[in-house]
C-alpha positions as CSV (number, residue, x, y, z in Angstrom):
1,M,-61.2,2.4,36.0
2,A,-64.4,1.1,34.4
3,R,-63.9,-1.3,31.5
4,K,-65.9,-0.6,28.4
5,E,-68.1,-3.6,27.6
6,R,-67.5,-5.1,24.1
7,H,-70.6,-5.7,22.2
8,V,-71.2,-8.5,19.7
9,S,-72.7,-6.2,17.1
10,R,-72.6,-2.5,16.6
11,T,-75.7,-1.4,14.6
12,P,-77.7,1.9,14.3
13,A,-80.1,0.2,16.8
14,T,-77.4,-0.5,19.4
15,A,-75.9,3.0,18.9
16,W,-79.4,4.5,19.5
17,L,-79.8,2.4,22.7
18,E,-76.4,3.4,24.0
19,Q,-77.0,7.1,23.1
20,H,-80.2,7.0,25.2
21,G,-78.5,5.2,28.1
22,I,-80.6,2.1,27.7
23,A,-79.3,-1.2,29.1
24,Y,-79.7,-4.2,26.9
25,S,-78.4,-7.7,26.6
26,E,-77.3,-9.2,23.3
27,H,-78.7,-12.4,21.9
28,P,-77.2,-13.6,18.6
29,Y,-78.7,-16.6,16.9
30,G,-78.3,-18.4,13.5
31,Y,-80.6,-16.5,11.1
32,V,-82.9,-18.8,9.1
33,E,-84.6,-17.4,6.0
34,H,-88.4,-17.3,6.8
35,G,-87.8,-18.7,10.3
36,G,-89.3,-15.7,11.9
37,T,-89.8,-15.3,15.7
38,A,-90.5,-19.0,16.2
39,E,-86.9,-19.8,15.0
40,S,-85.2,-17.1,17.1
41,A,-87.2,-18.1,20.2
42,R,-86.4,-21.7,19.7
43,Q,-82.6,-21.1,19.3
44,L,-82.5,-18.7,22.2
45,G,-84.7,-20.8,24.5
46,V,-87.2,-17.9,25.2
47,D,-90.9,-17.7,24.9
48,E,-92.0,-16.6,21.4
49,H,-94.6,-14.4,23.0
50,A,-91.7,-12.3,24.5
51,V,-90.0,-12.0,21.1
52,V,-91.3,-8.8,19.5
53,K,-91.4,-8.3,15.8
54,T,-91.0,-4.9,14.1
55,L,-93.3,-4.5,11.1
56,V,-93.1,-1.7,8.6
57,M,-96.6,-0.8,7.4
58,H,-98.3,2.2,5.7
59,D,-101.6,3.9,5.8
60,E,-103.9,4.9,2.9
61,R,-101.7,7.9,2.2
62,A,-98.6,5.6,1.9
63,A,-97.3,7.2,5.1
64,P,-95.0,4.6,6.8
65,L,-95.4,3.5,10.4
66,L,-93.9,0.8,12.7
67,V,-95.9,-1.8,14.6
68,L,-94.4,-3.8,17.4
69,M,-96.2,-7.1,18.0
70,H,-95.7,-10.4,20.0
71,G,-93.9,-12.9,17.8
72,D,-96.7,-15.5,18.2
73,R,-99.5,-13.0,17.3
74,Q,-100.6,-11.3,14.1
75,V,-101.7,-7.7,13.5
76,S,-105.3,-6.9,12.8
77,T,-104.8,-4.2,10.3
78,K,-108.5,-3.3,10.6
79,N,-108.2,-2.8,14.4
80,L,-104.9,-1.0,14.0
81,A,-106.4,1.4,11.4
82,R,-109.3,2.1,13.7
83,A,-106.9,2.7,16.7
84,I,-104.8,5.2,14.9
85,G,-107.5,7.0,13.0
86,A,-106.6,5.7,9.5
87,R,-108.9,4.4,6.8
88,S,-106.6,1.5,6.2
89,V,-103.2,0.0,7.1
90,A,-101.2,-2.6,5.1
91,P,-97.7,-4.1,5.3
92,C,-95.1,-2.4,3.1
93,R,-93.3,-4.4,0.4
94,P,-89.9,-5.6,1.5
95,D,-88.0,-3.1,-0.7
96,V,-90.2,-0.2,0.5
97,A,-89.8,-1.3,4.2
98,Q,-86.0,-1.3,3.7
99,R,-86.0,2.1,2.2
100,H,-88.1,3.5,5.1
101,S,-86.3,1.7,8.0
102,G,-82.7,1.4,6.6
103,Y,-82.8,-2.3,7.7
104,L,-83.1,-5.5,5.7
105,V,-86.3,-7.4,6.3
106,G,-85.6,-9.9,9.0
107,G,-83.3,-7.4,10.7
108,T,-85.6,-4.5,11.2
109,S,-85.3,-2.7,14.5
110,P,-87.5,0.1,15.8
111,F,-84.4,1.8,17.1
112,G,-82.2,4.0,14.8
113,T,-84.4,3.9,11.7
114,R,-83.3,5.8,8.7
115,K,-86.6,7.7,8.6
116,A,-88.6,8.9,11.7
117,M,-91.9,7.1,11.7
118,P,-94.7,6.8,14.2
119,V,-94.4,3.7,16.3
120,Y,-97.3,1.7,17.7
121,V,-96.9,-1.2,20.2
122,E,-99.5,-3.9,21.0
123,E,-100.3,-2.8,24.6
124,T,-99.9,-6.3,26.1
125,V,-96.2,-6.2,25.1
126,L,-95.7,-3.5,27.7
127,A,-96.9,-5.9,30.5
128,L,-94.1,-8.4,29.9
129,P,-91.1,-8.5,32.3
130,R,-88.6,-8.5,29.5
131,I,-88.7,-8.5,25.7
132,Y,-86.4,-9.6,22.9
133,I,-86.5,-7.4,19.8
134,N,-84.4,-7.0,16.7
135,G,-81.0,-5.3,17.3
136,G,-80.6,-4.1,13.8
137,R,-79.4,-7.1,11.8
138,R,-80.5,-10.5,10.9
139,G,-79.7,-13.1,13.6
140,F,-79.4,-10.5,16.4
141,L,-81.9,-9.7,19.1
142,V,-81.5,-7.4,22.1
143,G,-83.2,-8.0,25.5
144,I,-84.7,-4.8,27.0
145,A,-87.3,-3.7,29.5
146,P,-90.5,-3.2,27.5
147,Q,-91.0,0.2,29.1
148,V,-88.3,1.5,26.8
149,L,-90.8,1.2,23.9
150,A,-93.3,3.6,25.4
151,G,-90.7,5.7,27.1
152,A,-87.5,6.6,25.1
153,L,-88.9,5.3,21.8
154,G,-92.3,7.0,22.2
155,A,-94.3,4.0,21.0
156,L,-98.1,4.5,21.4
157,P,-99.9,1.5,22.9
158,V,-102.7,0.1,20.8
159,R,-104.9,-3.1,20.8
160,C,-104.4,-4.7,17.5
161,A,-103.4,-8.4,18.1
162,L,-105.2,-11.3,16.5
């Protein structure tokens, strides 16, 4: 009889991954306020370029969207707006981001969000062999194949890295 694997953390994100039959590894770390991806990469001993941050942004109509970006890169909002056909794109305030995603800032995952939003991924993320992305709470990343983003999640590739 197969033994059910016990997971470190059950979140809406891990429930979404399991519901979609997506294999993932768990990577808890000690959350540091304002430590960002540099801190999680350091603690986990992984390249920060493979740590993918989930950013909640909005367009000129205040319509929310998610952007998935390498931890060591920034989003060019001008290039992102051009790529998605918007006049402008800007980050949401933390309280607005939490209301849209259902996650605390620092623990935002693109999986299992409260509100369905379009998801865009920096296309070079998809070329990595493995990525580490927030698993739905602060101090918790999941390791997955990046193809999950474009496949099951439906993220649209864009070029918007600075």
